[in-house]
Structures are given as C-alpha cells and as structure tokens.
PDB file of N, CA, C and O in Angstrom:
ATOM      1  N   MET A   1     143.624  62.080 -23.398  1.00  0.00           N
ATOM      2  CA  MET A   1     142.551  62.819 -24.020  1.00  0.00           C
ATOM      3  C   MET A   1     141.765  63.953 -23.003  1.00  0.00           C
ATOM      4  O   MET A   1     141.462  65.120 -23.253  1.00  0.00           O
ATOM      5  N   TRP A   2     141.585  63.258 -21.927  1.00  0.00           N
ATOM      6  CA  TRP A   2     140.895  64.220 -20.811  1.00  0.00           C
ATOM      7  C   TRP A   2     141.935  65.434 -20.569  1.00  0.00           C
ATOM      8  O   TRP A   2     141.478  66.576 -20.519  1.00  0.00           O
ATOM      9  N   LYS A   3     143.056  65.259 -20.447  1.00  0.00           N
ATOM     10  CA  LYS A   3     144.058  66.264 -20.201  1.00  0.00           C
ATOM     11  C   LYS A   3     144.219  67.199 -21.202  1.00  0.00           C
ATOM     12  O   LYS A   3     144.378  68.371 -20.861  1.00  0.00           O
ATOM     13  N   LYS A   4     144.206  66.868 -22.526  1.00  0.00           N
ATOM     14  CA  LYS A   4     144.060  67.731 -23.647  1.00  0.00           C
ATOM     15  C   LYS A   4     142.662  68.671 -23.543  1.00  0.00           C
ATOM     16  O   LYS A   4     142.636  69.901 -23.505  1.00  0.00           O
ATOM     17  N   ALA A   5     141.734  67.933 -23.515  1.00  0.00           N
ATOM     18  CA  ALA A   5     140.318  68.770 -23.172  1.00  0.00           C
ATOM     19  C   ALA A   5     140.471  69.683 -22.000  1.00  0.00           C
ATOM     20  O   ALA A   5     140.042  70.826 -22.163  1.00  0.00           O
ATOM     21  N   LYS A   6     140.983  69.397 -20.893  1.00  0.00           N
ATOM     22  CA  LYS A   6     141.222  70.236 -19.865  1.00  0.00           C
ATOM     23  C   LYS A   6     142.241  71.506 -20.114  1.00  0.00           C
ATOM     24  O   LYS A   6     142.151  72.611 -19.579  1.00  0.00           O
ATOM     25  N   ASP A   7     143.128  71.114 -20.962  1.00  0.00           N
ATOM     26  CA  ASP A   7     144.110  72.156 -21.303  1.00  0.00           C
ATOM     27  C   ASP A   7     143.458  73.193 -22.349  1.00  0.00           C
ATOM     28  O   ASP A   7     143.657  74.408 -22.362  1.00  0.00           O
ATOM     29  N   ALA A   8     142.683  72.496 -23.173  1.00  0.00           N
ATOM     30  CA  ALA A   8     141.943  73.592 -24.086  1.00  0.00           C
ATOM     31  C   ALA A   8     141.031  74.494 -23.216  1.00  0.00           C
ATOM     32  O   ALA A   8     141.144  75.719 -23.219  1.00  0.00           O
ATOM     33  N   LEU A   9     140.210  73.886 -22.544  1.00  0.00           N
ATOM     34  CA  LEU A   9     139.168  74.524 -21.590  1.00  0.00           C
ATOM     35  C   LEU A   9     139.727  75.536 -20.720  1.00  0.00           C
ATOM     36  O   LEU A   9     139.094  76.551 -20.428  1.00  0.00           O
ATOM     37  N   SER A  10     140.874  75.296 -20.303  1.00  0.00           N
ATOM     38  CA  SER A  10     141.494  76.025 -19.140  1.00  0.00           C
ATOM     39  C   SER A  10     142.084  77.306 -19.770  1.00  0.00           C
ATOM     40  O   SER A  10     142.613  78.138 -19.032  1.00  0.00           O
ATOM     41  N   CYS A  11     142.020  77.483 -21.011  1.00  0.00           N
ATOM     42  CA  CYS A  11     142.611  78.590 -21.629  1.00  0.00           C
ATOM     43  C   CYS A  11     141.514  79.316 -22.697  1.00  0.00           C
ATOM     44  O   CYS A  11     141.715  80.452 -23.126  1.00  0.00           O
ATOM     45  N   CYS A  12     140.561  78.670 -22.997  1.00  0.00           N
ATOM     46  CA  CYS A  12     139.534  79.206 -24.034  1.00  0.00           C
ATOM     47  C   CYS A  12     138.924  80.431 -23.399  1.00  0.00           C
ATOM     48  O   CYS A  12     138.917  80.611 -22.181  1.00  0.00           O
ATOM     49  N   LYS A  13     138.437  81.227 -24.243  1.00  0.00           N
ATOM     50  CA  LYS A  13     137.653  82.582 -23.968  1.00  0.00           C
ATOM     51  C   LYS A  13     136.329  82.634 -24.414  1.00  0.00           C
ATOM     52  O   LYS A  13     135.511  83.395 -23.898  1.00  0.00           O
ATOM     53  N   LYS A  14     136.005  81.724 -25.523  1.00  0.00           N
ATOM     54  CA  LYS A  14     134.638  81.640 -25.893  1.00  0.00           C
ATOM     55  C   LYS A  14     134.455  80.278 -26.128  1.00  0.00           C
ATOM     56  O   LYS A  14     135.194  79.606 -26.847  1.00  0.00           O
ATOM     57  N   LEU A  15     133.371  79.821 -25.465  1.00  0.00           N
ATOM     58  CA  LEU A  15     132.878  78.355 -25.625  1.00  0.00           C
ATOM     59  C   LEU A  15     131.451  78.237 -26.079  1.00  0.00           C
ATOM     60  O   LEU A  15     130.541  78.841 -25.511  1.00  0.00           O
ATOM     61  N   VAL A  16     131.280  77.490 -27.057  1.00  0.00           N
ATOM     62  CA  VAL A  16     129.920  77.107 -27.712  1.00  0.00           C
ATOM     63  C   VAL A  16     129.486  75.671 -27.228  1.00  0.00           C
ATOM     64  O   VAL A  16     130.253  74.785 -27.605  1.00  0.00           O
ATOM     65  N   VAL A  17     128.342  75.235 -26.418  1.00  0.00           N
ATOM     66  CA  VAL A  17     127.885  74.263 -26.307  1.00  0.00           C
ATOM     67  C   VAL A  17     126.797  74.034 -26.879  1.00  0.00           C
ATOM     68  O   VAL A  17     125.832  74.713 -26.527  1.00  0.00           O
ATOM     69  N   ILE A  18     126.601  72.892 -28.055  1.00  0.00           N
ATOM     70  CA  ILE A  18     125.499  72.651 -28.622  1.00  0.00           C
ATOM     71  C   ILE A  18     124.849  71.375 -28.368  1.00  0.00           C
ATOM     72  O   ILE A  18     125.369  70.339 -28.783  1.00  0.00           O
ATOM     73  N   GLY A  19     123.933  71.366 -27.827  1.00  0.00           N
ATOM     74  CA  GLY A  19     123.107  70.027 -27.785  1.00  0.00           C
ATOM     75  C   GLY A  19     123.405  69.216 -26.598  1.00  0.00           C
ATOM     76  O   GLY A  19     122.734  68.205 -26.392  1.00  0.00           O
ATOM     77  N   TYR A  20     124.388  69.575 -25.762  1.00  0.00           N
ATOM     78  CA  TYR A  20     124.710  68.565 -24.626  1.00  0.00           C
ATOM     79  C   TYR A  20     124.217  69.111 -23.346  1.00  0.00           C
ATOM     80  O   TYR A  20     124.514  70.244 -22.968  1.00  0.00           O
ATOM     81  N   SER A  21     123.463  68.301 -22.678  1.00  0.00           N
ATOM     82  CA  SER A  21     122.821  68.394 -21.531  1.00  0.00           C
ATOM     83  C   SER A  21     123.427  68.227 -20.107  1.00  0.00           C
ATOM     84  O   SER A  21     122.876  68.581 -19.064  1.00  0.00           O
ATOM     85  N   PHE A  22     124.555  67.678 -20.213  1.00  0.00           N
ATOM     86  CA  PHE A  22     125.285  67.159 -19.063  1.00  0.00           C
ATOM     87  C   PHE A  22     124.498  66.362 -18.010  1.00  0.00           C
ATOM     88  O   PHE A  22     124.294  66.732 -16.854  1.00  0.00           O
ATOM     89  N   PRO A  23     124.074  65.186 -18.589  1.00  0.00           N
ATOM     90  CA  PRO A  23     123.161  64.144 -17.877  1.00  0.00           C
ATOM     91  C   PRO A  23     123.969  63.888 -16.655  1.00  0.00           C
ATOM     92  O   PRO A  23     125.197  63.974 -16.627  1.00  0.00           O
ATOM     93  N   PRO A  24     123.145  63.540 -15.554  1.00  0.00           N
ATOM     94  CA  PRO A  24     123.530  63.248 -14.279  1.00  0.00           C
ATOM     95  C   PRO A  24     124.646  62.170 -14.107  1.00  0.00           C
ATOM     96  O   PRO A  24     125.461  62.291 -13.192  1.00  0.00           O
ATOM     97  N   PRO A  25     124.695  61.110 -14.977  1.00  0.00           N
ATOM     98  CA  PRO A  25     125.763  59.873 -14.781  1.00  0.00           C
ATOM     99  C   PRO A  25     127.044  60.680 -15.379  1.00  0.00           C
ATOM    100  O   PRO A  25     128.129  60.148 -15.145  1.00  0.00           O
ATOM    101  N   ASP A  26     127.058  61.760 -16.036  1.00  0.00           N
ATOM    102  CA  ASP A  26     128.379  62.124 -16.446  1.00  0.00           C
ATOM    103  C   ASP A  26     129.311  62.864 -15.676  1.00  0.00           C
ATOM    104  O   ASP A  26     129.589  64.027 -15.967  1.00  0.00           O
ATOM    105  N   PHE A  27     129.824  62.255 -14.692  1.00  0.00           N
ATOM    106  CA  PHE A  27     130.570  62.912 -13.807  1.00  0.00           C
ATOM    107  C   PHE A  27     131.810  63.385 -14.231  1.00  0.00           C
ATOM    108  O   PHE A  27     132.280  64.443 -13.814  1.00  0.00           O
ATOM    109  N   MET A  28     132.444  62.561 -15.149  1.00  0.00           N
ATOM    110  CA  MET A  28     133.742  63.135 -15.641  1.00  0.00           C
ATOM    111  C   MET A  28     133.635  64.464 -16.518  1.00  0.00           C
ATOM    112  O   MET A  28     134.515  65.322 -16.460  1.00  0.00           O
ATOM    113  N   THR A  29     132.809  64.556 -17.117  1.00  0.00           N
ATOM    114  CA  THR A  29     132.609  65.737 -18.129  1.00  0.00           C
ATOM    115  C   THR A  29     132.309  66.926 -16.988  1.00  0.00           C
ATOM    116  O   THR A  29     132.960  67.968 -17.055  1.00  0.00           O
ATOM    117  N   LYS A  30     131.449  66.768 -16.090  1.00  0.00           N
ATOM    118  CA  LYS A  30     131.190  67.913 -15.245  1.00  0.00           C
ATOM    119  C   LYS A  30     132.383  68.172 -14.437  1.00  0.00           C
ATOM    120  O   LYS A  30     132.706  69.352 -14.297  1.00  0.00           O
ATOM    121  N   ARG A  31     133.046  67.319 -13.917  1.00  0.00           N
ATOM    122  CA  ARG A  31     134.311  67.555 -13.116  1.00  0.00           C
ATOM    123  C   ARG A  31     135.393  68.409 -14.009  1.00  0.00           C
ATOM    124  O   ARG A  31     136.003  69.398 -13.602  1.00  0.00           O
ATOM    125  N   LEU A  32     135.499  67.829 -15.290  1.00  0.00           N
ATOM    126  CA  LEU A  32     136.259  68.558 -16.149  1.00  0.00           C
ATOM    127  C   LEU A  32     135.968  70.009 -16.636  1.00  0.00           C
ATOM    128  O   LEU A  32     136.861  70.775 -16.997  1.00  0.00           O
ATOM    129  N   PHE A  33     134.838  70.276 -16.620  1.00  0.00           N
ATOM    130  CA  PHE A  33     134.209  71.739 -16.734  1.00  0.00           C
ATOM    131  C   PHE A  33     134.594  72.399 -15.436  1.00  0.00           C
ATOM    132  O   PHE A  33     135.315  73.393 -15.514  1.00  0.00           O
ATOM    133  N   LEU A  34     134.242  72.015 -14.364  1.00  0.00           N
ATOM    134  CA  LEU A  34     134.533  72.730 -12.979  1.00  0.00           C
ATOM    135  C   LEU A  34     135.843  73.013 -12.618  1.00  0.00           C
ATOM    136  O   LEU A  34     136.152  74.025 -11.990  1.00  0.00           O
ATOM    137  N   GLU A  35     136.783  71.993 -13.061  1.00  0.00           N
ATOM    138  CA  GLU A  35     138.035  72.352 -12.757  1.00  0.00           C
ATOM    139  C   GLU A  35     138.737  73.138 -13.800  1.00  0.00           C
ATOM    140  O   GLU A  35     139.705  73.831 -13.487  1.00  0.00           O
ATOM    141  N   SER A  36     138.276  73.067 -15.110  1.00  0.00           N
ATOM    142  CA  SER A  36     138.850  73.927 -16.144  1.00  0.00           C
ATOM    143  C   SER A  36     138.486  75.416 -15.878  1.00  0.00           C
ATOM    144  O   SER A  36     139.308  76.327 -15.977  1.00  0.00           O
ATOM    145  N   PHE A  37     137.274  75.572 -15.555  1.00  0.00           N
ATOM    146  CA  PHE A  37     136.768  77.037 -15.306  1.00  0.00           C
ATOM    147  C   PHE A  37     137.091  77.587 -14.000  1.00  0.00           C
ATOM    148  O   PHE A  37     136.882  78.780 -13.781  1.00  0.00           O
ATOM    149  N   SER A  38     137.655  76.708 -12.983  1.00  0.00           N
ATOM    150  CA  SER A  38     137.880  77.193 -11.695  1.00  0.00           C
ATOM    151  C   SER A  38     139.126  78.261 -11.796  1.00  0.00           C
ATOM    152  O   SER A  38     139.216  79.183 -10.986  1.00  0.00           O
ATOM    153  N   THR A  39     139.968  78.088 -12.729  1.00  0.00           N
ATOM    154  CA  THR A  39     141.021  79.012 -13.030  1.00  0.00           C
ATOM    155  C   THR A  39     140.879  79.755 -14.490  1.00  0.00           C
ATOM    156  O   THR A  39     141.835  80.385 -14.943  1.00  0.00           O
ATOM    157  N   ASN A  40     139.934  79.675 -15.032  1.00  0.00           N
ATOM    158  CA  ASN A  40     139.628  80.396 -16.490  1.00  0.00           C
ATOM    159  C   ASN A  40     138.287  81.158 -16.431  1.00  0.00           C
ATOM    160  O   ASN A  40     137.269  80.563 -16.077  1.00  0.00           O
ATOM    161  N   THR A  41     138.269  82.371 -16.746  1.00  0.00           N
ATOM    162  CA  THR A  41     137.301  83.167 -16.800  1.00  0.00           C
ATOM    163  C   THR A  41     136.521  83.353 -18.345  1.00  0.00           C
ATOM    164  O   THR A  41     136.978  84.263 -19.037  1.00  0.00           O
ATOM    165  N   LEU A  42     135.708  82.781 -18.756  1.00  0.00           N
ATOM    166  CA  LEU A  42     135.296  82.899 -20.115  1.00  0.00           C
ATOM    167  C   LEU A  42     134.765  84.460 -20.474  1.00  0.00           C
ATOM    168  O   LEU A  42     134.123  85.182 -19.710  1.00  0.00           O
ATOM    169  N   ASP A  43     135.119  84.723 -21.574  1.00  0.00           N
ATOM    170  CA  ASP A  43     134.518  86.067 -22.070  1.00  0.00           C
ATOM    171  C   ASP A  43     133.002  85.991 -22.632  1.00  0.00           C
ATOM    172  O   ASP A  43     132.184  86.911 -22.614  1.00  0.00           O
ATOM    173  N   GLU A  44     132.814  84.650 -23.147  1.00  0.00           N
ATOM    174  CA  GLU A  44     131.639  84.597 -23.787  1.00  0.00           C
ATOM    175  C   GLU A  44     131.254  82.989 -23.881  1.00  0.00           C
ATOM    176  O   GLU A  44     132.061  82.117 -24.202  1.00  0.00           O
ATOM    177  N   LEU A  45     129.927  82.775 -23.554  1.00  0.00           N
ATOM    178  CA  LEU A  45     129.282  81.435 -23.402  1.00  0.00           C
ATOM    179  C   LEU A  45     128.265  81.298 -24.124  1.00  0.00           C
ATOM    180  O   LEU A  45     127.267  81.933 -23.785  1.00  0.00           O
ATOM    181  N   ILE A  46     128.208  80.582 -25.131  1.00  0.00           N
ATOM    182  CA  ILE A  46     126.848  80.281 -26.144  1.00  0.00           C
ATOM    183  C   ILE A  46     126.308  78.917 -25.777  1.00  0.00           C
ATOM    184  O   ILE A  46     127.098  77.973 -25.780  1.00  0.00           O
ATOM    185  N   VAL A  47     125.225  78.750 -25.508  1.00  0.00           N
ATOM    186  CA  VAL A  47     124.651  77.379 -25.331  1.00  0.00           C
ATOM    187  C   VAL A  47     123.319  77.386 -26.357  1.00  0.00           C
ATOM    188  O   VAL A  47     122.468  78.273 -26.429  1.00  0.00           O
ATOM    189  N   VAL A  48     123.380  76.268 -27.048  1.00  0.00           N
ATOM    190  CA  VAL A  48     122.386  76.203 -28.014  1.00  0.00           C
ATOM    191  C   VAL A  48     121.645  74.776 -27.654  1.00  0.00           C
ATOM    192  O   VAL A  48     122.171  73.689 -27.893  1.00  0.00           O
ATOM    193  N   ASN A  49     120.352  74.935 -27.046  1.00  0.00           N
ATOM    194  CA  ASN A  49     119.695  73.889 -26.199  1.00  0.00           C
ATOM    195  C   ASN A  49     118.363  74.393 -25.956  1.00  0.00           C
ATOM    196  O   ASN A  49     118.266  75.484 -25.395  1.00  0.00           O
ATOM    197  N   PRO A  50     117.123  73.644 -26.356  1.00  0.00           N
ATOM    198  CA  PRO A  50     115.984  74.075 -25.978  1.00  0.00           C
ATOM    199  C   PRO A  50     115.510  73.960 -24.543  1.00  0.00           C
ATOM    200  O   PRO A  50     114.501  74.522 -24.116  1.00  0.00           O
ATOM    201  N   GLN A  51     116.211  73.289 -23.926  1.00  0.00           N
ATOM    202  CA  GLN A  51     116.104  72.900 -22.217  1.00  0.00           C
ATOM    203  C   GLN A  51     116.848  74.151 -21.448  1.00  0.00           C
ATOM    204  O   GLN A  51     118.062  74.356 -21.476  1.00  0.00           O
ATOM    205  N   LYS A  52     116.038  74.806 -20.876  1.00  0.00           N
ATOM    206  CA  LYS A  52     116.428  75.831 -19.812  1.00  0.00           C
ATOM    207  C   LYS A  52     117.519  75.093 -18.757  1.00  0.00           C
ATOM    208  O   LYS A  52     118.646  75.506 -18.482  1.00  0.00           O
ATOM    209  N   ALA A  53     116.901  73.969 -18.285  1.00  0.00           N
ATOM    210  CA  ALA A  53     117.776  73.333 -17.404  1.00  0.00           C
ATOM    211  C   ALA A  53     119.156  73.170 -17.602  1.00  0.00           C
ATOM    212  O   ALA A  53     120.019  73.378 -16.750  1.00  0.00           O
ATOM    213  N   ALA A  54     119.371  72.718 -18.976  1.00  0.00           N
ATOM    214  CA  ALA A  54     120.652  72.667 -19.586  1.00  0.00           C
ATOM    215  C   ALA A  54     121.385  73.755 -19.748  1.00  0.00           C
ATOM    216  O   ALA A  54     122.600  73.697 -19.561  1.00  0.00           O
ATOM    217  N   VAL A  55     120.872  74.720 -20.058  1.00  0.00           N
ATOM    218  CA  VAL A  55     121.565  75.977 -19.911  1.00  0.00           C
ATOM    219  C   VAL A  55     122.036  76.277 -18.555  1.00  0.00           C
ATOM    220  O   VAL A  55     123.198  76.674 -18.461  1.00  0.00           O
ATOM    221  N   THR A  56     121.376  76.164 -17.549  1.00  0.00           N
ATOM    222  CA  THR A  56     121.566  76.477 -16.071  1.00  0.00           C
ATOM    223  C   THR A  56     122.779  75.602 -15.653  1.00  0.00           C
ATOM    224  O   THR A  56     123.710  76.083 -15.007  1.00  0.00           O
ATOM    225  N   LYS A  57     122.737  74.224 -16.065  1.00  0.00           N
ATOM    226  CA  LYS A  57     123.924  73.402 -15.753  1.00  0.00           C
ATOM    227  C   LYS A  57     125.081  73.794 -16.264  1.00  0.00           C
ATOM    228  O   LYS A  57     126.049  73.757 -15.504  1.00  0.00           O
ATOM    229  N   VAL A  58     125.276  74.254 -17.630  1.00  0.00           N
ATOM    230  CA  VAL A  58     126.289  74.762 -18.230  1.00  0.00           C
ATOM    231  C   VAL A  58     126.822  76.056 -17.597  1.00  0.00           C
ATOM    232  O   VAL A  58     128.024  76.095 -17.336  1.00  0.00           O
ATOM    233  N   LYS A  59     125.982  77.212 -17.299  1.00  0.00           N
ATOM    234  CA  LYS A  59     126.317  78.011 -16.767  1.00  0.00           C
ATOM    235  C   LYS A  59     127.157  77.846 -15.410  1.00  0.00           C
ATOM    236  O   LYS A  59     128.260  78.337 -15.169  1.00  0.00           O
ATOM    237  N   ASN A  60     126.415  77.082 -14.631  1.00  0.00           N
ATOM    238  CA  ASN A  60     127.028  76.750 -13.438  1.00  0.00           C
ATOM    239  C   ASN A  60     128.419  76.163 -13.364  1.00  0.00           C
ATOM    240  O   ASN A  60     129.299  76.518 -12.580  1.00  0.00           O
ATOM    241  N   LEU A  61     128.505  75.185 -14.316  1.00  0.00           N
ATOM    242  CA  LEU A  61     129.701  74.410 -14.453  1.00  0.00           C
ATOM    243  C   LEU A  61     130.946  75.169 -14.981  1.00  0.00           C
ATOM    244  O   LEU A  61     132.101  74.823 -14.735  1.00  0.00           O
ATOM    245  N   CYS A  62     130.568  76.313 -15.783  1.00  0.00           N
ATOM    246  CA  CYS A  62     131.488  77.206 -16.308  1.00  0.00           C
ATOM    247  C   CYS A  62     131.790  78.480 -15.542  1.00  0.00           C
ATOM    248  O   CYS A  62     132.572  79.347 -15.933  1.00  0.00           O
ATOM    249  N   TYR A  63     131.011  78.512 -14.277  1.00  0.00           N
ATOM    250  CA  TYR A  63     131.046  79.815 -13.581  1.00  0.00           C
ATOM    251  C   TYR A  63     130.677  81.280 -14.197  1.00  0.00           C
ATOM    252  O   TYR A  63     131.143  82.351 -13.809  1.00  0.00           O
ATOM    253  N   PHE A  64     129.749  81.083 -15.228  1.00  0.00           N
ATOM    254  CA  PHE A  64     129.468  82.130 -16.103  1.00  0.00           C
ATOM    255  C   PHE A  64     127.787  82.625 -15.594  1.00  0.00           C
ATOM    256  O   PHE A  64     126.843  81.881 -15.327  1.00  0.00           O
ATOM    257  N   LYS A  65     127.835  84.032 -15.581  1.00  0.00           N
ATOM    258  CA  LYS A  65     126.411  84.494 -15.220  1.00  0.00           C
ATOM    259  C   LYS A  65     125.273  84.431 -16.180  1.00  0.00           C
ATOM    260  O   LYS A  65     124.172  83.926 -15.962  1.00  0.00           O
ATOM    261  N   ILE A  66     125.711  85.048 -17.339  1.00  0.00           N
ATOM    262  CA  ILE A  66     124.355  85.297 -18.400  1.00  0.00           C
ATOM    263  C   ILE A  66     125.015  84.949 -19.685  1.00  0.00           C
ATOM    264  O   ILE A  66     125.663  85.757 -20.350  1.00  0.00           O
ATOM    265  N   PRO A  67     124.796  83.570 -20.035  1.00  0.00           N
ATOM    266  CA  PRO A  67     125.151  83.066 -21.605  1.00  0.00           C
ATOM    267  C   PRO A  67     124.253  83.472 -22.470  1.00  0.00           C
ATOM    268  O   PRO A  67     123.142  83.839 -22.088  1.00  0.00           O
ATOM    269  N   THR A  68     124.587  83.465 -23.684  1.00  0.00           N
ATOM    270  CA  THR A  68     123.900  83.742 -24.762  1.00  0.00           C
ATOM    271  C   THR A  68     123.180  82.272 -25.027  1.00  0.00           C
ATOM    272  O   THR A  68     123.799  81.209 -24.967  1.00  0.00           O
ATOM    273  N   ARG A  69     121.735  82.393 -25.337  1.00  0.00           N
ATOM    274  CA  ARG A  69     121.040  81.066 -25.476  1.00  0.00           C
ATOM    275  C   ARG A  69     120.470  81.017 -26.719  1.00  0.00           C
ATOM    276  O   ARG A  69     119.987  82.062 -27.155  1.00  0.00           O
ATOM    277  N   PHE A  70     120.421  79.911 -27.454  1.00  0.00           N
ATOM    278  CA  PHE A  70     119.671  79.770 -28.597  1.00  0.00           C
ATOM    279  C   PHE A  70     118.820  78.450 -28.515  1.00  0.00           C
ATOM    280  O   PHE A  70     119.367  77.430 -28.095  1.00  0.00           O
ATOM    281  N   THR A  71     117.588  78.436 -28.875  1.00  0.00           N
ATOM    282  CA  THR A  71     116.884  77.160 -28.544  1.00  0.00           C
ATOM    283  C   THR A  71     117.039  76.124 -29.787  1.00  0.00           C
ATOM    284  O   THR A  71     116.547  75.001 -29.682  1.00  0.00           O
ATOM    285  N   ASN A  72     117.610  76.447 -30.762  1.00  0.00           N
ATOM    286  CA  ASN A  72     117.685  75.530 -31.925  1.00  0.00           C
ATOM    287  C   ASN A  72     119.002  75.969 -32.729  1.00  0.00           C
ATOM    288  O   ASN A  72     119.498  77.082 -32.555  1.00  0.00           O
ATOM    289  N   LEU A  73     119.504  75.085 -33.565  1.00  0.00           N
ATOM    290  CA  LEU A  73     120.752  75.451 -34.343  1.00  0.00           C
ATOM    291  C   LEU A  73     120.630  76.365 -35.533  1.00  0.00           C
ATOM    292  O   LEU A  73     121.642  76.891 -35.994  1.00  0.00           O
ATOM    293  N   ASP A  74     119.487  76.571 -36.031  1.00  0.00           N
ATOM    294  CA  ASP A  74     119.129  77.530 -36.838  1.00  0.00           C
ATOM    295  C   ASP A  74     119.160  78.847 -36.397  1.00  0.00           C
ATOM    296  O   ASP A  74     119.537  79.680 -37.220  1.00  0.00           O
ATOM    297  N   GLU A  75     118.856  79.218 -35.303  1.00  0.00           N
ATOM    298  CA  GLU A  75     119.111  80.525 -34.457  1.00  0.00           C
ATOM    299  C   GLU A  75     120.483  80.763 -34.471  1.00  0.00           C
ATOM    300  O   GLU A  75     120.911  81.821 -34.932  1.00  0.00           O
ATOM    301  N   PHE A  76     121.314  79.805 -33.967  1.00  0.00           N
ATOM    302  CA  PHE A  76     122.571  79.788 -33.674  1.00  0.00           C
ATOM    303  C   PHE A  76     123.351  80.355 -35.073  1.00  0.00           C
ATOM    304  O   PHE A  76     124.037  81.375 -35.138  1.00  0.00           O
ATOM    305  N   VAL A  77     123.037  79.358 -36.228  1.00  0.00           N
ATOM    306  CA  VAL A  77     123.621  79.472 -37.508  1.00  0.00           C
ATOM    307  C   VAL A  77     123.442  81.196 -37.975  1.00  0.00           C
ATOM    308  O   VAL A  77     124.381  81.930 -38.282  1.00  0.00           O
ATOM    309  N   GLU A  78     122.135  81.544 -37.932  1.00  0.00           N
ATOM    310  CA  GLU A  78     122.029  82.936 -38.226  1.00  0.00           C
ATOM    311  C   GLU A  78     122.542  83.968 -37.484  1.00  0.00           C
ATOM    312  O   GLU A  78     122.894  85.034 -37.990  1.00  0.00           O
ATOM    313  N   TYR A  79     122.613  83.694 -36.205  1.00  0.00           N
ATOM    314  CA  TYR A  79     123.494  84.810 -35.322  1.00  0.00           C
ATOM    315  C   TYR A  79     125.159  84.567 -35.862  1.00  0.00           C
ATOM    316  O   TYR A  79     125.935  85.497 -36.081  1.00  0.00           O
ATOM    317  N   SER A  80     125.449  83.294 -35.995  1.00  0.00           N
ATOM    318  CA  SER A  80     127.082  83.310 -36.416  1.00  0.00           C
ATOM    319  C   SER A  80     127.179  83.886 -37.855  1.00  0.00           C
ATOM    320  O   SER A  80     128.164  84.585 -38.091  1.00  0.00           O
ATOM    321  N   ARG A  81     126.359  83.694 -38.750  1.00  0.00           N
ATOM    322  CA  ARG A  81     126.389  84.462 -39.978  1.00  0.00           C
ATOM    323  C   ARG A  81     126.243  86.013 -39.738  1.00  0.00           C
ATOM    324  O   ARG A  81     127.053  86.713 -40.346  1.00  0.00           O
ATOM    325  N   SER A  82     125.504  86.516 -39.095  1.00  0.00           N
ATOM    326  CA  SER A  82     125.394  87.970 -38.968  1.00  0.00           C
ATOM    327  C   SER A  82     126.477  88.340 -38.174  1.00  0.00           C
ATOM    328  O   SER A  82     126.918  89.445 -38.489  1.00  0.00           O
ATOM    329  N   SER A  83     127.117  87.740 -37.158  1.00  0.00           N
ATOM    330  CA  SER A  83     128.285  88.353 -36.532  1.00  0.00           C
ATOM    331  C   SER A  83     129.528  88.308 -37.196  1.00  0.00           C
ATOM    332  O   SER A  83     130.424  89.114 -36.942  1.00  0.00           O
ATOM    333  N   SER A  84     129.652  87.220 -38.211  1.00  0.00           N
ATOM    334  CA  SER A  84     130.979  87.263 -38.901  1.00  0.00           C
ATOM    335  C   SER A  84     130.822  88.254 -40.107  1.00  0.00           C
ATOM    336  O   SER A  84     131.813  88.628 -40.734  1.00  0.00           O
ATOM    337  N   SER A  85     129.698  88.621 -40.380  1.00  0.00           N
ATOM    338  CA  SER A  85     129.683  89.967 -41.454  1.00  0.00           C
ATOM    339  C   SER A  85     129.972  91.268 -41.112  1.00  0.00           C
ATOM    340  O   SER A  85     130.071  92.212 -41.897  1.00  0.00           O
ATOM    341  N   ARG A  86     130.134  91.294 -39.665  1.00  0.00           N
ATOM    342  CA  ARG A  86     130.308  92.748 -39.073  1.00  0.00           C
ATOM    343  C   ARG A  86     131.832  93.256 -39.309  1.00  0.00           C
ATOM    344  O   ARG A  86     132.178  94.371 -38.919  1.00  0.00           O
TER     345      ARG A  86
END
C-alpha cells in the first residue's frame, strides 16, 4: 500500500490535503511525502485546515512555497464549485 501511495504522489501535479495535520508520531507519512516530492514538483497544493501550523508542515513536506489555504471545508467546496464552472 505504501508503494502505491508513493507512486501516486510521485507523479501527481495537484494535491489536496483536507484536515490532516501530520502529527509528530506519524513518521511514515512524513517520510512518504518527503521522498515522493523530492523528485516531483507540484503545480498546485491546496490545504484545508484551520491550523496554520498544519499548512506549514504540508508545504514543507511537499517542498511547495505558497499553497492555497482554506480554513474549513465549506470554503473549499465553494471554491471547487466556482472553479469547475469556469
């Protein structure tokens, strides 16, 4: 399962992380992200999380400078709806 996740992350161009804060004990997931994005550059990173610290963790794990951030799911859903109607 971890290999499939790494394969998918290693080639994705858009990533949406909803509600996950990468807690300190989750070494495996952090390693997965660091390894996957060491060779893959995202075009877009979207983080849905009210905690600024969580956004910082995700952007650092993905080597991404300025992610799009939403503080709640409603904001993200509205953004998604307006984006898909363009």
